[in-house]
C-alpha positions as CSV (number, residue, x, y, z in Angstrom):
1,M,101.0,11.7,-34.6
2,R,102.8,9.0,-37.0
3,A,100.5,6.8,-39.4
4,L,100.3,3.2,-39.1
5,W,99.9,2.7,-42.3
6,S,101.4,4.4,-45.3
7,P,101.6,3.4,-49.1
8,D,104.6,2.4,-48.9
9,M,103.3,-0.6,-46.8
10,M,101.3,-1.4,-49.7
11,D,103.9,-1.9,-51.9
12,I,105.9,-4.1,-49.8
13,E,103.4,-6.7,-49.4
14,Q,103.0,-6.6,-52.9
15,K,106.7,-7.5,-53.3
16,L,106.4,-10.2,-50.8
17,T,103.7,-12.0,-52.9
18,L,103.8,-13.5,-56.1
19,E,100.9,-14.7,-57.9
20,I,101.5,-16.6,-61.3
21,G,98.5,-17.9,-62.8
22,P,96.5,-20.5,-60.0
23,H,99.8,-20.5,-57.8
24,H,100.3,-18.4,-55.0
25,A,103.7,-17.3,-53.0
26,R,104.5,-15.5,-50.3
27,F,108.0,-14.7,-48.8
28,F,108.1,-14.3,-44.9
29,P,111.4,-12.7,-43.7
30,P,113.9,-13.4,-42.9
31,D,114.6,-16.8,-45.2
32,L,111.1,-18.4,-45.5
33,V,109.1,-19.0,-49.0
34,R,105.7,-20.7,-48.7
35,V,104.2,-21.8,-52.2
36,R,100.8,-23.3,-53.0
37,W,100.2,-25.1,-56.1
38,V,97.2,-25.5,-58.1
39,G,97.1,-27.5,-61.6
40,T,100.3,-28.4,-63.2
41,A,103.8,-26.7,-62.5
42,S,106.1,-25.5,-65.7
43,A,109.3,-24.2,-66.5
44,E,108.5,-20.7,-66.8
45,V,106.4,-20.8,-63.2
46,I,109.4,-22.3,-61.8
47,D,111.8,-19.6,-63.3
48,A,109.6,-16.9,-62.0
49,L,109.8,-18.1,-58.7
50,F,113.4,-18.2,-58.9
51,Q,113.2,-14.8,-60.2
52,W,111.2,-13.3,-57.2
53,S,112.8,-15.1,-54.6
54,D,116.4,-13.5,-56.0
55,E,115.0,-10.4,-56.1
56,L,114.2,-11.1,-52.2
57,V,116.8,-12.8,-50.5
58,G,119.7,-12.6,-53.4
59,D,122.2,-15.1,-52.4
60,A,121.1,-16.0,-48.8
61,R,119.9,-19.2,-48.2
62,Y,116.2,-19.7,-47.9
63,F,113.7,-22.5,-46.8
64,V,110.5,-23.6,-49.2
65,I,107.3,-24.7,-47.5
66,A,105.4,-26.1,-50.8
67,D,101.7,-27.0,-50.6
68,V,101.2,-29.5,-53.0
69,T,97.7,-30.7,-52.1
70,N,96.2,-29.5,-55.1
71,L,99.3,-30.0,-57.8
72,D,98.4,-32.3,-60.4
73,A,101.4,-32.7,-62.5
74,V,104.9,-31.6,-62.6
75,G,106.5,-32.9,-66.0
76,P,109.9,-34.4,-66.5
77,A,110.9,-30.9,-68.4
78,T,109.9,-28.9,-65.4
79,R,111.3,-31.6,-63.2
80,K,114.8,-31.3,-65.3
81,A,114.6,-27.6,-65.8
82,A,114.2,-26.9,-62.0
83,A,116.7,-29.2,-60.9
84,A,119.5,-28.2,-63.5
85,D,118.5,-24.3,-62.6
86,T,121.7,-23.3,-60.3
87,R,119.3,-20.7,-58.1
88,S,118.6,-24.0,-56.5
89,I,121.6,-24.0,-54.2
90,H,120.1,-21.6,-52.7
91,I,117.3,-23.5,-51.1
92,A,118.5,-24.6,-47.6
93,G,115.4,-26.8,-47.8
94,I,112.1,-27.9,-48.5
95,A,108.9,-29.0,-46.9
96,F,106.5,-30.5,-49.1
97,V,102.7,-30.3,-47.6
98,G,99.8,-32.5,-48.7
99,A,101.7,-34.9,-51.5
100,S,99.9,-37.7,-52.7
101,A,101.8,-40.9,-53.1
102,Y,102.5,-40.3,-56.4
103,M,103.6,-36.8,-56.0
104,R,105.7,-37.8,-53.5
105,A,107.8,-40.3,-55.3
106,L,108.1,-37.5,-57.7
107,M,109.2,-34.9,-55.3
108,V,111.6,-37.6,-53.7
109,L,113.2,-38.3,-57.6
110,F,113.4,-34.7,-57.7
111,T,115.2,-34.1,-54.5
112,K,117.7,-36.4,-55.4
113,A,118.4,-35.0,-58.6
114,L,119.3,-31.8,-56.8
115,G,121.3,-34.1,-54.4
116,L,123.3,-35.3,-57.7
117,F,123.7,-31.8,-59.0
118,Y,124.9,-29.8,-56.0
119,G,126.1,-32.3,-53.7
120,E,124.6,-35.0,-51.4
121,D,125.6,-32.2,-48.4
122,K,123.8,-29.3,-50.0
123,F,120.1,-30.0,-49.9
124,R,117.2,-31.2,-47.4
125,A,113.8,-32.1,-47.8
126,A,110.6,-33.5,-45.6
127,F,107.2,-34.4,-46.2
128,F,104.3,-33.4,-43.9
129,D,100.7,-33.7,-43.8
130,E,100.2,-30.5,-41.9
131,E,102.0,-26.9,-42.9
132,A,101.9,-26.7,-39.1
133,E,104.5,-29.5,-38.9
134,A,106.2,-28.1,-42.0
135,L,106.9,-24.9,-40.2
136,A,108.3,-26.8,-36.7
137,W,111.1,-28.8,-39.2
138,V,112.0,-25.4,-40.5
139,N,112.3,-23.8,-37.5
140,A,114.3,-27.1,-36.1
141,T,116.5,-27.2,-39.5
142,R,117.3,-23.2,-39.3
143,A,118.2,-23.9,-35.7
144,E,120.4,-26.8,-36.3
145,L,122.3,-25.0,-39.4
146,G,122.8,-21.9,-37.1
147,P,123.5,-18.6,-39.0
148,A,123.1,-18.4,-43.0
149,S,126.7,-17.5,-43.3
150,Q,128.0,-20.9,-42.2
151,A,128.0,-23.9,-43.8
152,R,125.1,-25.2,-46.2
153,P,122.9,-28.3,-45.1
154,R,123.1,-31.2,-45.8
155,A,121.2,-33.8,-48.0
156,R,118.6,-35.6,-46.3
157,V,114.8,-36.8,-47.5
158,T,112.5,-37.9,-44.8
159,S,108.9,-37.8,-43.8
160,G,107.1,-36.5,-41.0
């Protein structure tokens, strides 16, 4: 009889999860990263997230659901570093969940900066109150874009 659980499964779970200080990220194959931000985001945390996602998806496109309910601050240097990082090009779309009016304004500026760096046809972003709404948006966007090997998405910032 084959075992239903093995030590290798624990290794896989560990690779799919990243904790950086108070922030938590989880990869859901084939192409979704969920991030819960708590406190302050830094350029170092952004870099660690990109390194981790690169190991998991390589050059393939992926989506992000970012729970920013408990995100207090994203300084200008952090926003600039994230927008200028060429690894951002692999993000097909990002769904922000729980953004305050202030954080929403910052994230709109951030996503517009990504559009400027990489061309407005390369990035989509949307804002939602609930994670279920964000996941529905990711699923609809994924279906609209077709297989990852097809053209990159068009830039859009929407409110859900």
